[in-house]
N, CA, C and O atoms as CSV, one atom per row, in Angstrom:
chain,resi,resn,atom,element,x,y,z
A,1,GLN,N,N,79.806,93.596,93.349
A,1,GLN,CA,C,81.037,93.197,93.989
A,1,GLN,C,C,81.226,94.001,95.264
A,1,GLN,O,O,80.816,95.158,95.362
A,2,VAL,N,N,81.851,93.365,96.225
A,2,VAL,CA,C,82.114,94.024,97.489
A,2,VAL,C,C,83.249,95.017,97.304
A,2,VAL,O,O,84.293,94.698,96.737
A,3,GLN,N,N,83.021,96.221,97.795
A,3,GLN,CA,C,84.035,97.256,97.743
A,3,GLN,C,C,84.131,97.920,99.108
A,3,GLN,O,O,83.121,98.302,99.698
A,4,LEU,N,N,85.337,98.052,99.594
A,4,LEU,CA,C,85.623,98.792,100.806
A,4,LEU,C,C,86.639,99.863,100.450
A,4,LEU,O,O,87.721,99.556,99.950
A,5,VAL,N,N,86.298,101.104,100.701
A,5,VAL,CA,C,87.149,102.221,100.320
A,5,VAL,C,C,87.449,103.059,101.545
A,5,VAL,O,O,86.563,103.701,102.109
A,6,GLU,N,N,88.711,103.045,101.949
A,6,GLU,CA,C,89.145,103.839,103.090
A,6,GLU,C,C,89.517,105.247,102.644
A,6,GLU,O,O,89.913,105.476,101.501
A,7,SER,N,N,89.382,106.171,103.564
A,7,SER,CA,C,89.803,107.537,103.329
A,7,SER,C,C,90.103,108.186,104.669
A,7,SER,O,O,89.743,107.656,105.720
A,8,GLY,N,N,90.755,109.322,104.628
A,8,GLY,CA,C,91.011,110.092,105.822
A,8,GLY,C,C,92.429,110.045,106.335
A,8,GLY,O,O,92.764,110.757,107.282
A,9,GLY,N,N,93.270,109.226,105.738
A,9,GLY,CA,C,94.653,109.167,106.165
A,9,GLY,C,C,95.415,110.415,105.765
A,9,GLY,O,O,94.930,111.244,104.995
A,10,GLY,N,N,96.613,110.529,106.303
A,10,GLY,CA,C,97.434,111.674,105.986
A,10,GLY,C,C,98.654,111.749,106.863
A,10,GLY,O,O,98.950,110.835,107.633
A,11,LEU,N,N,99.356,112.853,106.736
A,11,LEU,CA,C,100.552,113.120,107.517
A,11,LEU,C,C,100.212,114.103,108.620
A,11,LEU,O,O,99.760,115.216,108.355
A,12,VAL,N,N,100.431,113.685,109.864
A,12,VAL,CA,C,100.129,114.521,111.013
A,12,VAL,C,C,101.285,114.469,111.994
A,12,VAL,O,O,102.199,113.655,111.863
A,13,GLN,N,N,101.226,115.344,112.970
A,13,GLN,CA,C,102.218,115.371,114.029
A,13,GLN,C,C,101.725,114.610,115.243
A,13,GLN,O,O,100.522,114.439,115.437
A,14,ALA,N,N,102.661,114.158,116.053
A,14,ALA,CA,C,102.305,113.470,117.282
A,14,ALA,C,C,101.358,114.326,118.113
A,14,ALA,O,O,101.554,115.532,118.265
A,15,GLY,N,N,100.333,113.679,118.645
A,15,GLY,CA,C,99.324,114.371,119.422
A,15,GLY,C,C,98.113,114.806,118.626
A,15,GLY,O,O,97.087,115.162,119.205
A,16,ASP,N,N,98.215,114.783,117.318
A,16,ASP,CA,C,97.097,115.172,116.469
A,16,ASP,C,C,96.055,114.067,116.390
A,16,ASP,O,O,96.235,112.974,116.926
A,17,SER,N,N,94.974,114.377,115.716
A,17,SER,CA,C,93.882,113.436,115.533
A,17,SER,C,C,93.567,113.265,114.061
A,17,SER,O,O,93.777,114.169,113.253
A,18,LEU,N,N,93.065,112.105,113.733
A,18,LEU,CA,C,92.567,111.806,112.400
A,18,LEU,C,C,91.309,110.969,112.532
A,18,LEU,O,O,91.140,110.219,113.493
A,19,ARG,N,N,90.444,111.107,111.564
A,19,ARG,CA,C,89.261,110.274,111.487
A,19,ARG,C,C,89.264,109.537,110.170
A,19,ARG,O,O,89.135,110.144,109.107
A,20,LEU,N,N,89.412,108.230,110.240
A,20,LEU,CA,C,89.369,107.401,109.057
A,20,LEU,C,C,87.941,106.964,108.780
A,20,LEU,O,O,87.150,106.749,109.698
A,21,SER,N,N,87.631,106.838,107.511
A,21,SER,CA,C,86.325,106.358,107.093
A,21,SER,C,C,86.506,105.179,106.157
A,21,SER,O,O,87.489,105.098,105.421
A,22,CYS,N,N,85.560,104.280,106.195
A,22,CYS,CA,C,85.528,103.148,105.280
A,22,CYS,C,C,84.116,103.020,104.755
A,22,CYS,O,O,83.193,102.680,105.495
A,23,ALA,N,N,83.956,103.292,103.484
A,23,ALA,CA,C,82.656,103.199,102.839
A,23,ALA,C,C,82.524,101.843,102.166
A,23,ALA,O,O,83.369,101.454,101.359
A,24,ALA,N,N,81.474,101.138,102.498
A,24,ALA,CA,C,81.258,99.790,101.990
A,24,ALA,C,C,80.122,99.777,100.975
A,24,ALA,O,O,79.159,100.536,101.082
A,25,SER,N,N,80.258,98.904,100.000
A,25,SER,CA,C,79.206,98.689,99.023
A,25,SER,C,C,79.248,97.239,98.573
A,25,SER,O,O,80.260,96.557,98.733
A,26,GLY,N,N,78.151,96.779,98.015
A,26,GLY,CA,C,78.094,95.416,97.525
A,26,GLY,C,C,77.863,94.362,98.587
A,26,GLY,O,O,78.000,93.169,98.317
A,27,LEU,N,N,77.516,94.782,99.782
A,27,LEU,CA,C,77.226,93.853,100.854
A,27,LEU,C,C,76.129,94.409,101.746
A,27,LEU,O,O,75.843,95.606,101.735
A,28,THR,N,N,75.526,93.525,102.512
A,28,THR,CA,C,74.550,93.956,103.498
A,28,THR,C,C,75.325,94.406,104.723
A,28,THR,O,O,75.645,93.615,105.610
A,29,PHE,N,N,75.613,95.674,104.746
A,29,PHE,CA,C,76.563,96.220,105.698
A,29,PHE,C,C,76.222,95.881,107.140
A,29,PHE,O,O,77.105,95.553,107.932
A,30,SER,N,N,74.955,95.960,107.478
A,30,SER,CA,C,74.552,95.773,108.866
A,30,SER,C,C,74.763,94.352,109.369
A,30,SER,O,O,74.697,94.118,110.575
A,31,SER,N,N,75.013,93.405,108.484
A,31,SER,CA,C,75.207,92.017,108.875
A,31,SER,C,C,76.683,91.642,109.024
A,31,SER,O,O,77.002,90.480,109.278
A,32,TYR,N,N,77.567,92.598,108.873
A,32,TYR,CA,C,78.995,92.338,108.941
A,32,TYR,C,C,79.624,92.967,110.173
A,32,TYR,O,O,79.338,94.111,110.526
A,33,ASP,N,N,80.481,92.197,110.815
A,33,ASP,CA,C,81.411,92.801,111.753
A,33,ASP,C,C,82.395,93.648,110.950
A,33,ASP,O,O,82.860,93.235,109.887
A,34,MET,N,N,82.701,94.808,111.457
A,34,MET,CA,C,83.648,95.687,110.792
A,34,MET,C,C,84.870,95.869,111.678
A,34,MET,O,O,84.761,96.020,112.895
A,35,ARG,N,N,86.018,95.851,111.051
A,35,ARG,CA,C,87.266,95.920,111.781
A,35,ARG,C,C,88.256,96.829,111.075
A,35,ARG,O,O,88.183,97.050,109.866
A,36,TRP,N,N,89.170,97.342,111.858
A,36,TRP,CA,C,90.323,98.058,111.340
A,36,TRP,C,C,91.591,97.299,111.709
A,36,TRP,O,O,91.769,96.870,112.849
A,37,TYR,N,N,92.455,97.146,110.733
A,37,TYR,CA,C,93.775,96.594,110.926
A,37,TYR,C,C,94.798,97.612,110.439
A,37,TYR,O,O,94.462,98.578,109.753
A,38,ARG,N,N,96.029,97.378,110.803
A,38,ARG,CA,C,97.083,98.239,110.302
A,38,ARG,C,C,98.353,97.435,110.092
A,38,ARG,O,O,98.567,96.396,110.716
A,39,LYS,N,N,99.179,97.939,109.206
A,39,LYS,CA,C,100.461,97.324,108.917
A,39,LYS,C,C,101.513,98.405,108.896
A,39,LYS,O,O,101.567,99.215,107.970
A,40,GLY,N,N,102.347,98.418,109.911
A,40,GLY,CA,C,103.416,99.385,109.991
A,40,GLY,C,C,104.620,98.955,109.173
A,40,GLY,O,O,104.705,97.804,108.744
A,41,PRO,N,N,105.544,99.868,108.955
A,41,PRO,CA,C,106.743,99.536,108.176
A,41,PRO,C,C,107.540,98.413,108.832
A,41,PRO,O,O,107.917,98.505,110.000
A,42,GLY,N,N,107.787,97.370,108.079
A,42,GLY,CA,C,108.537,96.237,108.587
A,42,GLY,C,C,107.796,95.371,109.575
A,42,GLY,O,O,108.401,94.523,110.230
A,43,LYS,N,N,106.500,95.568,109.695
A,43,LYS,CA,C,105.702,94.806,110.652
A,43,LYS,C,C,104.613,94.014,109.946
A,43,LYS,O,O,104.246,94.295,108.805
A,44,GLU,N,N,104.117,93.028,110.653
A,44,GLU,CA,C,102.979,92.272,110.156
A,44,GLU,C,C,101.682,93.030,110.436
A,44,GLU,O,O,101.629,93.905,111.300
A,45,ARG,N,N,100.674,92.686,109.710
A,45,ARG,CA,C,99.369,93.282,109.927
A,45,ARG,C,C,98.862,92.953,111.326
A,45,ARG,O,O,98.967,91.813,111.779
A,46,GLU,N,N,98.321,93.941,111.997
A,46,GLU,CA,C,97.809,93.740,113.330
A,46,GLU,C,C,96.409,94.315,113.474
A,46,GLU,O,O,96.042,95.286,112.812
A,47,PHE,N,N,95.652,93.703,114.341
A,47,PHE,CA,C,94.309,94.158,114.637
A,47,PHE,C,C,94.353,95.460,115.416
A,47,PHE,O,O,95.201,95.642,116.289
A,48,VAL,N,N,93.440,96.364,115.099
A,48,VAL,CA,C,93.357,97.646,115.780
A,48,VAL,C,C,92.054,97.781,116.556
A,48,VAL,O,O,92.067,98.023,117.763
A,49,ALA,N,N,90.945,97.627,115.873
A,49,ALA,CA,C,89.644,97.838,116.505
A,49,ALA,C,C,88.573,97.119,115.714
A,49,ALA,O,O,88.714,96.895,114.512
A,50,GLY,N,N,87.495,96.760,116.401
A,50,GLY,CA,C,86.389,96.097,115.748
A,50,GLY,C,C,85.065,96.501,116.358
A,50,GLY,O,O,84.999,96.977,117.491
A,51,ILE,N,N,84.012,96.303,115.584
A,51,ILE,CA,C,82.663,96.585,116.052
A,51,ILE,C,C,81.741,95.505,115.492
A,51,ILE,O,O,81.775,95.205,114.299
A,52,ARG,N,N,80.920,94.928,116.363
A,52,ARG,CA,C,80.072,93.819,115.979
A,52,ARG,C,C,78.916,94.265,115.088
A,52,ARG,O,O,78.522,95.431,115.077
A,53,TRP,N,N,78.397,93.308,114.354
A,53,TRP,CA,C,77.305,93.613,113.415
A,53,TRP,C,C,76.005,93.908,114.125
A,53,TRP,O,O,75.181,94.662,113.607
A,54,SER,N,N,75.799,93.336,115.294
A,54,SER,CA,C,74.505,93.371,115.952
A,54,SER,C,C,74.351,94.585,116.865
A,54,SER,O,O,73.809,95.612,116.457
A,55,ALA,N,N,74.824,94.462,118.087
A,55,ALA,CA,C,74.594,95.493,119.090
A,55,ALA,C,C,75.636,96.609,119.063
A,55,ALA,O,O,75.522,97.585,119.805
A,56,GLY,N,N,76.624,96.471,118.233
A,56,GLY,CA,C,77.633,97.503,118.154
A,56,GLY,C,C,78.715,97.410,119.205
A,56,GLY,O,O,79.401,98.393,119.484
A,57,THR,N,N,78.874,96.236,119.792
A,57,THR,CA,C,79.940,96.032,120.757
A,57,THR,C,C,81.293,96.298,120.113
A,57,THR,O,O,81.563,95.838,119.003
A,58,THR,N,N,82.124,97.030,120.802
A,58,THR,CA,C,83.428,97.388,120.273
A,58,THR,C,C,84.537,96.696,121.044
A,58,THR,O,O,84.369,96.322,122.205
A,59,TYR,N,N,85.671,96.531,120.383
A,59,TYR,CA,C,86.818,95.922,121.011
A,59,TYR,C,C,88.074,96.491,120.358
A,59,TYR,O,O,88.075,96.839,119.177
A,60,TYR,N,N,89.141,96.578,121.149
A,60,TYR,CA,C,90.325,97.292,120.722
A,60,TYR,C,C,91.590,96.546,121.102
A,60,TYR,O,O,91.621,95.781,122.066
A,61,ALA,N,N,92.621,96.787,120.327
A,61,ALA,CA,C,93.943,96.362,120.734
A,61,ALA,C,C,94.396,97.199,121.921
A,61,ALA,O,O,94.054,98.377,122.029
A,62,ASP,N,N,95.164,96.588,122.805
A,62,ASP,CA,C,95.620,97.304,123.986
A,62,ASP,C,C,96.394,98.574,123.631
A,62,ASP,O,O,96.346,99.560,124.366
A,63,SER,N,N,97.094,98.547,122.525
A,63,SER,CA,C,97.939,99.665,122.148
A,63,SER,C,C,97.163,100.927,121.789
A,63,SER,O,O,97.735,102.016,121.754
A,64,VAL,N,N,95.869,100.790,121.522
A,64,VAL,CA,C,95.079,101.948,121.110
A,64,VAL,C,C,93.925,102.249,122.049
A,64,VAL,O,O,93.214,103.234,121.849
A,65,LYS,N,N,93.722,101.430,123.062
A,65,LYS,CA,C,92.630,101.664,123.997
A,65,LYS,C,C,92.761,103.037,124.646
A,65,LYS,O,O,93.843,103.442,125.072
A,66,GLY,N,N,91.651,103.733,124.709
A,66,GLY,CA,C,91.640,105.060,125.285
A,66,GLY,C,C,91.994,106.157,124.313
A,66,GLY,O,O,91.804,107.335,124.618
A,67,ARG,N,N,92.505,105.800,123.148
A,67,ARG,CA,C,92.878,106.791,122.142
A,67,ARG,C,C,92.038,106.692,120.874
A,67,ARG,O,O,91.706,107.706,120.260
A,68,PHE,N,N,91.698,105.477,120.489
A,68,PHE,CA,C,90.954,105.252,119.255
A,68,PHE,C,C,89.523,104.852,119.581
A,68,PHE,O,O,89.260,104.214,120.600
A,69,THR,N,N,88.609,105.234,118.707
A,69,THR,CA,C,87.217,104.862,118.850
A,69,THR,C,C,86.674,104.422,117.503
A,69,THR,O,O,86.741,105.165,116.523
A,70,ILE,N,N,86.138,103.218,117.458
A,70,ILE,CA,C,85.507,102.727,116.246
A,70,ILE,C,C,84.002,102.914,116.361
A,70,ILE,O,O,83.426,102.732,117.434
A,71,SER,N,N,83.379,103.271,115.273
A,71,SER,CA,C,81.935,103.427,115.239
A,71,SER,C,C,81.435,103.084,113.845
A,71,SER,O,O,82.215,102.986,112.898
A,72,ARG,N,N,80.142,102.905,113.731
A,72,ARG,CA,C,79.571,102.598,112.430
A,72,ARG,C,C,78.250,103.315,112.267
A,72,ARG,O,O,77.535,103.570,113.236
A,73,ASP,N,N,77.943,103.632,111.036
A,73,ASP,CA,C,76.678,104.230,110.670
A,73,ASP,C,C,76.085,103.335,109.592
A,73,ASP,O,O,76.443,103.435,108.419
A,74,ASN,N,N,75.184,102.468,110.001
A,74,ASN,CA,C,74.629,101.508,109.057
A,74,ASN,C,C,73.822,102.176,107.953
A,74,ASN,O,O,73.738,101.656,106.840
A,75,ALA,N,N,73.233,103.319,108.254
A,75,ALA,CA,C,72.476,104.037,107.235
A,75,ALA,C,C,73.375,104.545,106.124
A,75,ALA,O,O,72.930,104.709,104.988
A,76,LYS,N,N,74.632,104.794,106.445
A,76,LYS,CA,C,75.595,105.284,105.466
A,76,LYS,C,C,76.554,104.204,104.982
A,76,LYS,O,O,77.435,104.473,104.167
A,77,ASN,N,N,76.386,102.989,105.480
A,77,ASN,CA,C,77.288,101.889,105.120
A,77,ASN,C,C,78.744,102.274,105.336
A,77,ASN,O,O,79.602,102.019,104.491
A,78,THR,N,N,79.003,102.882,106.467
A,78,THR,CA,C,80.325,103.420,106.733
A,78,THR,C,C,80.768,103.089,108.148
A,78,THR,O,O,79.983,103.162,109.093
A,79,VAL,N,N,82.023,102.728,108.277
A,79,VAL,CA,C,82.640,102.531,109.574
A,79,VAL,C,C,83.743,103.564,109.727
A,79,VAL,O,O,84.418,103.917,108.759
A,80,TYR,N,N,83.918,104.043,110.945
A,80,TYR,CA,C,84.873,105.100,111.219
A,80,TYR,C,C,85.889,104.644,112.256
A,80,TYR,O,O,85.632,103.748,113.059
A,81,LEU,N,N,87.026,105.275,112.213
A,81,LEU,CA,C,88.021,105.111,113.257
A,81,LEU,C,C,88.522,106.490,113.649
A,81,LEU,O,O,89.290,107.119,112.922
A,82,GLN,N,N,88.076,106.946,114.807
A,82,GLN,CA,C,88.552,108.209,115.340
A,82,GLN,C,C,89.838,107.946,116.103
A,82,GLN,O,O,89.851,107.176,117.063
A,83,MET,N,N,90.904,108.577,115.681
A,83,MET,CA,C,92.213,108.361,116.259
A,83,MET,C,C,92.681,109.658,116.911
A,83,MET,O,O,92.905,110.663,116.237
A,84,ASN,N,N,92.821,109.617,118.210
A,84,ASN,CA,C,93.288,110.767,118.974
A,84,ASN,C,C,94.651,110.473,119.579
A,84,ASN,O,O,95.068,109.319,119.687
A,85,SER,N,N,95.329,111.530,119.967
A,85,SER,CA,C,96.641,111.406,120.608
A,85,SER,C,C,97.564,110.486,119.823
A,85,SER,O,O,98.180,109.578,120.381
A,86,LEU,N,N,97.648,110.730,118.553
A,86,LEU,CA,C,98.438,109.866,117.688
A,86,LEU,C,C,99.915,109.903,118.059
A,86,LEU,O,O,100.454,110.931,118.469
A,87,LYS,N,N,100.536,108.767,117.905
A,87,LYS,CA,C,101.943,108.589,118.212
A,87,LYS,C,C,102.677,108.105,116.972
A,87,LYS,O,O,102.062,107.520,116.080
A,88,PRO,N,N,103.978,108.338,116.902
A,88,PRO,CA,C,104.727,107.843,115.748
A,88,PRO,C,C,104.550,106.344,115.519
A,88,PRO,O,O,104.572,105.889,114.376
A,89,LYS,N,N,104.378,105.584,116.576
A,89,LYS,CA,C,104.197,104.146,116.424
A,89,LYS,C,C,102.885,103.778,115.758
A,89,LYS,O,O,102.694,102.631,115.352
A,90,ASP,N,N,101.980,104.739,115.643
A,90,ASP,CA,C,100.731,104.504,114.937
A,90,ASP,C,C,100.894,104.596,113.424
A,90,ASP,O,O,99.962,104.294,112.679
A,91,THR,N,N,102.054,105.004,112.974
A,91,THR,CA,C,102.309,105.102,111.550
A,91,THR,C,C,102.141,103.735,110.893
A,91,THR,O,O,102.793,102.764,111.275
A,92,ALA,N,N,101.270,103.679,109.917
A,92,ALA,CA,C,100.957,102.412,109.265
A,92,ALA,C,C,99.978,102.659,108.135
A,92,ALA,O,O,99.409,103.743,108.003
A,93,ILE,N,N,99.796,101.639,107.334
A,93,ILE,CA,C,98.676,101.607,106.414
A,93,ILE,C,C,97.507,100.985,107.156
A,93,ILE,O,O,97.624,99.893,107.711
A,94,TYR,N,N,96.401,101.670,107.162
A,94,TYR,CA,C,95.224,101.208,107.876
A,94,TYR,C,C,94.234,100.609,106.891
A,94,TYR,O,O,93.872,101.227,105.890
A,95,PHE,N,N,93.808,99.400,107.197
A,95,PHE,CA,C,92.924,98.644,106.324
A,95,PHE,C,C,91.572,98.422,106.986
A,95,PHE,O,O,91.488,98.110,108.174
A,96,CYS,N,N,90.547,98.585,106.217
A,96,CYS,CA,C,89.197,98.269,106.638
A,96,CYS,C,C,88.890,96.824,106.291
A,96,CYS,O,O,89.242,96.348,105.212
A,97,ASN,N,N,88.236,96.133,107.204
A,97,ASN,CA,C,87.909,94.731,107.023
A,97,ASN,C,C,86.445,94.490,107.341
A,97,ASN,O,O,85.935,94.952,108.362
A,98,ALA,N,N,85.779,93.770,106.466
A,98,ALA,CA,C,84.404,93.335,106.697
A,98,ALA,C,C,84.407,91.832,106.908
A,98,ALA,O,O,84.893,91.082,106.061
A,99,HIS,N,N,83.872,91.396,108.026
A,99,HIS,CA,C,83.897,89.986,108.408
A,99,HIS,C,C,82.471,89.449,108.411
A,99,HIS,O,O,81.618,89.933,109.155
A,100,SER,N,N,82.224,88.461,107.586
A,100,SER,CA,C,80.880,87.919,107.452
A,100,SER,C,C,80.600,86.845,108.487
A,100,SER,O,O,81.500,86.387,109.192
A,101,LEU,N,N,79.340,86.454,108.564
A,101,LEU,CA,C,78.945,85.385,109.476
A,101,LEU,C,C,79.546,84.051,109.077
A,101,LEU,O,O,79.632,83.142,109.902
A,102,THR,N,N,79.960,83.921,107.835
A,102,THR,CA,C,80.622,82.717,107.356
A,102,THR,C,C,82.138,82.828,107.448
A,102,THR,O,O,82.860,82.021,106.864
A,103,SER,N,N,82.616,83.820,108.177
A,103,SER,CA,C,84.043,84.040,108.420
A,103,SER,C,C,84.807,84.380,107.148
A,103,SER,O,O,85.995,84.081,107.033
A,104,ARG,N,N,84.138,84.992,106.214
A,104,ARG,CA,C,84.814,85.491,105.024
A,104,ARG,C,C,85.195,86.949,105.229
A,104,ARG,O,O,84.413,87.745,105.749
A,105,ASP,N,N,86.387,87.277,104.820
A,105,ASP,CA,C,86.912,88.614,105.014
A,105,ASP,C,C,87.031,89.361,103.696
A,105,ASP,O,O,87.504,88.824,102.694
A,106,TYR,N,N,86.594,90.602,103.721
A,106,TYR,CA,C,86.791,91.517,102.617
A,106,TYR,C,C,87.659,92.664,103.092
A,106,TYR,O,O,87.547,93.114,104.233
A,107,TRP,N,N,88.521,93.130,102.213
A,107,TRP,CA,C,89.507,94.129,102.590
A,107,TRP,C,C,89.471,95.332,101.671
A,107,TRP,O,O,89.228,95.215,100.470
A,108,GLY,N,N,89.717,96.479,102.256
A,108,GLY,CA,C,89.919,97.678,101.476
A,108,GLY,C,C,91.354,97.797,101.021
A,108,GLY,O,O,92.187,96.942,101.323
A,109,GLN,N,N,91.637,98.853,100.299
A,109,GLN,CA,C,92.973,99.043,99.737
A,109,GLN,C,C,93.949,99.659,100.730
A,109,GLN,O,O,95.161,99.614,100.520
A,110,GLY,N,N,93.438,100.221,101.787
A,110,GLY,CA,C,94.268,100.828,102.804
A,110,GLY,C,C,94.434,102.325,102.616
A,110,GLY,O,O,94.357,102.842,101.501
A,111,THR,N,N,94.660,103.001,103.712
A,111,THR,CA,C,94.959,104.421,103.688
A,111,THR,C,C,96.147,104.683,104.609
A,111,THR,O,O,96.205,104.162,105.723
A,112,GLN,N,N,97.077,105.482,104.144
A,112,GLN,CA,C,98.327,105.704,104.866
A,112,GLN,C,C,98.152,106.740,105.957
A,112,GLN,O,O,97.620,107.826,105.727
A,113,VAL,N,N,98.603,106.390,107.139
A,113,VAL,CA,C,98.671,107.314,108.262
A,113,VAL,C,C,100.128,107.433,108.671
A,113,VAL,O,O,100.770,106.439,109.009
A,114,THR,N,N,100.640,108.638,108.641
A,114,THR,CA,C,102.016,108.894,109.035
A,114,THR,C,C,102.026,109.931,110.147
A,114,THR,O,O,101.488,111.027,109.995
A,115,VAL,N,N,102.641,109.575,111.259
A,115,VAL,CA,C,102.696,110.440,112.426
A,115,VAL,C,C,104.151,110.794,112.697
A,115,VAL,O,O,104.970,109.917,112.969
A,116,SER,N,N,104.461,112.055,112.622
A,116,SER,CA,C,105.818,112.522,112.850
A,116,SER,C,C,105.955,113.104,114.250
A,116,SER,O,O,104.975,113.533,114.858
A,117,SER,N,N,107.184,113.113,114.749
A,117,SER,CA,C,107.458,113.665,116.070
A,117,SER,C,C,107.608,115.172,116.007
A,117,SER,O,O,107.842,115.813,117.032
């Protein structure tokens, strides 16, 4: 079975950094686009960052460009989200998403990121 397990969330202050990890199993990791989404309090889920399965092309939401970096290590079946210069508005549950070539999505359970002023 496909499993996506996020880790690395926590409570930090504005300006701090966090590195989220998503460990995948039960899938051919290198064949999946990997993405991060987040859902803030009272908000709908929104796209944060993605990385393609092939050449590793990355793409970001405007709100995190220049602050967040997504990367993947196919040997470890893991995708990362390096989050720098965190802001209170970044407070959300962050979800890892695996997107297949058939447009099927798998989701992790989420990890909480809370940024205080």
